[in-house]
C-alpha positions as CSV (number, residue, x, y, z in Angstrom):
1,X,0.0,0.0,0.0
2,X,1.2,3.5,-0.7
3,X,3.0,5.2,2.1
4,X,1.5,7.9,4.3
5,X,3.7,10.7,2.9
6,X,1.4,10.9,-0.1
7,X,-2.2,11.9,-0.3
8,X,-2.9,8.7,-2.2
9,X,-1.6,6.7,0.7
10,X,-3.8,8.5,3.1
11,X,-6.8,8.3,0.8
12,X,-6.5,4.5,0.5
13,X,-6.3,4.1,4.2
14,X,-9.2,6.5,4.7
15,X,-11.4,4.5,2.4
16,X,-10.4,1.2,4.0
17,X,-11.0,2.6,7.5
18,X,-14.3,4.0,6.3
19,X,-15.4,0.6,5.0
20,X,-14.6,-1.1,8.3
21,X,-16.2,1.6,10.5
22,X,-19.3,1.7,8.1
23,X,-19.7,-2.1,8.5
24,X,-19.4,-1.8,12.3
25,X,-22.0,1.0,12.3
26,X,-24.3,-1.1,10.1
27,X,-24.0,-4.0,12.6
28,X,-24.8,-1.7,15.4
29,X,-27.8,-0.6,13.4
30,X,-29.0,-4.2,13.0
31,X,-28.3,-5.4,16.6
32,X,-29.1,-2.2,18.6
33,X,-31.1,0.4,16.5
34,X,-33.4,-2.2,15.0
35,X,-35.0,-3.1,18.3
36,X,-36.6,0.3,19.0
37,X,-37.4,0.7,15.3
38,X,-39.6,-2.4,15.4
39,X,-41.2,-1.2,18.6
40,X,-42.0,2.1,16.9
41,X,-43.4,0.4,13.8
42,X,-45.7,-1.6,16.1
43,X,-47.0,1.6,17.6
44,X,-47.6,3.0,14.1
45,X,-49.4,-0.1,13.0
46,X,-51.6,0.0,16.1
47,X,-53.0,3.5,15.3
48,X,-56.6,3.7,14.0
49,X,-56.9,3.5,10.3
50,X,-58.1,6.7,8.7
51,X,-61.0,6.4,6.2
52,X,-59.6,5.5,2.8
53,X,-56.2,4.6,4.2
54,X,-54.4,1.5,5.3
55,X,-51.3,0.3,7.0
56,X,-49.5,-0.5,3.8
57,X,-47.2,2.6,4.0
58,X,-46.2,2.0,0.4
59,X,-43.5,-0.5,1.4
60,X,-42.0,-2.2,-1.6
61,X,-39.3,-4.2,0.3
62,X,-39.7,-6.4,3.3
63,X,-38.2,-5.3,6.6
64,X,-35.4,-7.8,6.4
65,X,-34.4,-6.5,3.0
66,X,-34.5,-3.0,4.3
67,X,-32.2,-4.0,7.2
68,X,-29.7,-5.6,4.8
69,X,-29.9,-2.4,2.6
70,X,-29.2,-0.3,5.7
71,X,-26.0,-2.2,6.3
72,X,-24.9,-1.7,2.7
73,X,-25.8,1.9,2.9
74,X,-23.7,2.3,6.1
75,X,-20.7,0.8,4.3
76,X,-21.2,3.2,1.3
77,X,-21.5,6.1,3.7
78,X,-18.4,4.9,5.5
79,X,-16.4,4.8,2.2
80,X,-17.4,8.4,1.4
81,X,-16.8,9.7,4.9
82,X,-13.5,7.9,5.0
83,X,-12.3,9.7,1.9
84,X,-13.4,13.0,3.3
85,X,-11.7,12.1,6.6
86,X,-8.4,11.3,4.9
87,X,-8.6,14.6,3.0
88,X,-9.2,16.5,6.3
89,X,-6.4,14.7,8.0
90,X,-4.0,15.5,5.1
91,X,-4.9,19.2,5.4
92,X,-4.7,19.3,9.2
93,X,-1.2,18.0,9.8
94,X,-0.3,21.2,11.6
95,X,-2.9,20.3,14.3
96,X,-1.5,18.7,17.4
97,X,2.1,19.2,16.4
98,X,4.5,16.6,17.9
99,X,1.6,14.1,18.5
100,X,1.6,10.6,17.0
101,X,-0.5,10.1,13.9
102,X,-2.8,7.8,15.8
103,X,-3.5,10.6,18.4
104,X,-4.1,13.1,15.6
105,X,-6.5,10.7,13.8
106,X,-8.5,10.0,16.9
107,X,-8.6,13.7,17.9
108,X,-9.9,14.6,14.4
109,X,-12.6,11.9,14.6
110,X,-13.7,13.1,18.0
111,X,-14.0,16.7,16.7
112,X,-15.9,15.5,13.6
113,X,-18.2,13.4,15.8
114,X,-18.9,16.4,18.0
115,X,-19.6,18.8,15.2
116,X,-21.4,16.4,12.7
117,X,-23.3,14.1,15.1
118,X,-23.4,15.1,18.8
119,X,-24.3,18.8,18.3
120,X,-27.2,18.1,15.9
121,X,-28.3,15.2,18.1
122,X,-28.7,17.6,21.0
123,X,-30.8,20.1,19.1
124,X,-32.6,17.8,16.7
125,X,-32.5,14.2,18.2
126,X,-33.3,11.4,15.9
127,X,-36.9,10.2,15.9
128,X,-38.3,6.6,15.2
129,X,-40.7,5.9,12.4
130,X,-43.8,6.7,14.5
131,X,-42.7,10.3,15.0
132,X,-42.5,13.0,12.4
133,X,-44.7,14.8,9.9
134,X,-43.8,13.8,6.3
135,X,-44.7,17.4,5.3
136,X,-41.8,18.8,7.4
137,X,-39.0,16.5,6.1
138,X,-37.4,19.0,3.9
139,X,-37.5,21.8,6.5
140,X,-36.1,19.5,9.2
141,X,-33.3,18.3,6.8
142,X,-32.3,21.9,6.1
143,X,-32.1,22.7,9.8
144,X,-30.1,19.5,10.5
145,X,-27.6,20.1,7.7
146,X,-27.3,23.7,8.6
147,X,-26.4,22.9,12.2
148,X,-23.8,20.4,11.0
149,X,-22.2,23.0,8.8
150,X,-22.2,25.5,11.7
151,X,-20.7,22.9,14.0
152,X,-17.9,22.2,11.5
153,X,-17.2,25.9,11.3
154,X,-16.9,26.0,15.1
155,X,-14.4,23.1,14.9
156,X,-12.4,24.9,12.3
157,X,-12.5,28.1,14.3
158,X,-11.3,26.2,17.4
159,X,-8.3,24.9,15.5
160,X,-7.5,28.4,14.2
161,X,-7.8,29.9,17.7
162,X,-5.5,27.2,19.1
163,X,-2.9,28.0,16.5
164,X,-3.1,31.7,17.3
165,X,-2.7,31.1,21.0
166,X,0.4,28.9,20.5
167,X,2.4,31.3,22.6
168,X,0.4,30.4,25.7
169,X,1.0,27.4,27.9
170,X,-1.0,24.3,27.1
171,X,-3.4,24.5,30.1
172,X,-4.2,28.1,29.4
173,X,-4.6,27.5,25.6
174,X,-6.8,24.5,26.1
175,X,-9.0,26.4,28.6
176,X,-9.4,29.3,26.3
177,X,-10.3,27.2,23.3
178,X,-12.7,25.1,25.4
179,X,-14.5,28.2,26.7
180,X,-14.8,29.6,23.2
181,X,-16.2,26.3,21.8
182,X,-18.8,26.1,24.6
183,X,-19.9,29.7,24.0
184,X,-20.2,29.1,20.3
185,X,-22.2,25.9,20.8
186,X,-24.6,27.6,23.2
187,X,-25.2,30.3,20.7
188,X,-25.9,27.8,18.0
189,X,-28.3,25.8,20.2
190,X,-30.2,29.0,21.0
191,X,-30.2,30.5,17.6
192,X,-31.4,27.5,15.6
193,X,-35.2,27.1,15.7
194,X,-36.8,24.1,17.5
195,X,-37.9,21.1,15.6
196,X,-41.4,21.6,14.2
197,X,-42.6,18.1,15.0
198,X,-44.2,17.1,18.4
199,X,-43.9,13.6,19.7
200,X,-47.3,11.8,19.6
201,X,-48.7,10.8,22.9
202,X,-48.9,7.1,21.9
203,X,-45.1,6.8,21.5
204,X,-43.6,5.5,24.7
205,X,-40.8,7.6,26.1
206,X,-38.7,4.4,26.6
207,X,-39.0,3.6,22.8
208,X,-38.2,7.2,21.9
209,X,-35.1,7.5,24.0
210,X,-33.9,4.0,23.3
211,X,-34.0,4.9,19.5
212,X,-32.3,8.2,20.0
213,X,-29.4,6.7,22.1
214,X,-29.1,3.7,19.8
215,X,-28.9,6.0,16.7
216,X,-26.2,8.1,18.4
217,X,-24.3,4.9,19.3
218,X,-24.4,3.9,15.6
219,X,-23.1,7.3,14.5
220,X,-20.4,7.3,17.2
221,X,-19.3,3.8,15.9
222,X,-18.9,5.3,12.5
223,X,-16.9,8.4,13.4
224,X,-14.9,7.1,16.4
225,X,-14.3,3.8,14.7
226,X,-13.1,5.6,11.6
227,X,-10.5,7.6,13.7
228,X,-9.2,4.5,15.5
229,X,-8.9,2.3,12.4
230,X,-7.4,5.1,10.3
231,X,-4.9,5.8,13.1
232,X,-3.9,2.2,13.3
233,X,-3.4,2.1,9.6
234,X,-1.4,5.3,9.4
235,X,0.7,5.2,12.5
236,X,2.8,2.1,11.9
237,X,3.2,3.0,8.3
238,X,4.4,6.5,9.3
239,X,7.0,5.0,11.7
240,X,8.3,2.8,8.9
241,X,8.7,5.8,6.6
242,X,10.6,7.7,9.3
243,X,12.9,4.7,9.9
244,X,13.8,4.3,6.2
245,X,14.1,8.0,5.4
246,X,17.6,8.6,7.1
247,X,19.1,5.6,5.3
248,X,18.0,6.9,1.9
């Protein structure tokens, strides 16, 4: 495999790590997320049928086929995210100077998880099938993606601030950056509008929160698993390059 001194080498490792983390996330979806999904579907099926309507929901594929498709989708998402992650890692080598590649990879994945998953999950937590108005899907999607974009900007701003405060001691610099991030996150959570959908009274709170936590666990598996696997692939290879370089 290409070495980590080239973008191609990083990209190949990013795609490989993305495939592994995507598969792991898909398995979490099957083993963990599927349980509250089926409970929510049971709630939806138990609702009174409106005149002229049924419980068909227009499903073309069986639930089992949808589950398999979800795992394949998670792998494809992992491949794409892995490529983006490798690109971000290549452009962020100045972050955490002096740290091992594994440490940098994990730190980058934690930052990405916080900005792209944890922040939107706090403001717009995931809802099971029995919750949500189909007419508000586009609006909710715009809000969700907008908050992700804002969170990524906060992460970039934090890295820029940390580099500007390089003359300070590590504890002071880390405290200043942490306070700035907390303040920015609070502003975002207050500024973005609330979700337009209310939770129906027939959805048990246990099912709702089990689904939300399980969905967050699936996303965490993707992002944090990506950082760990990518770091394991990059770090040994980087050490080999450094060992060979003086002899060349």
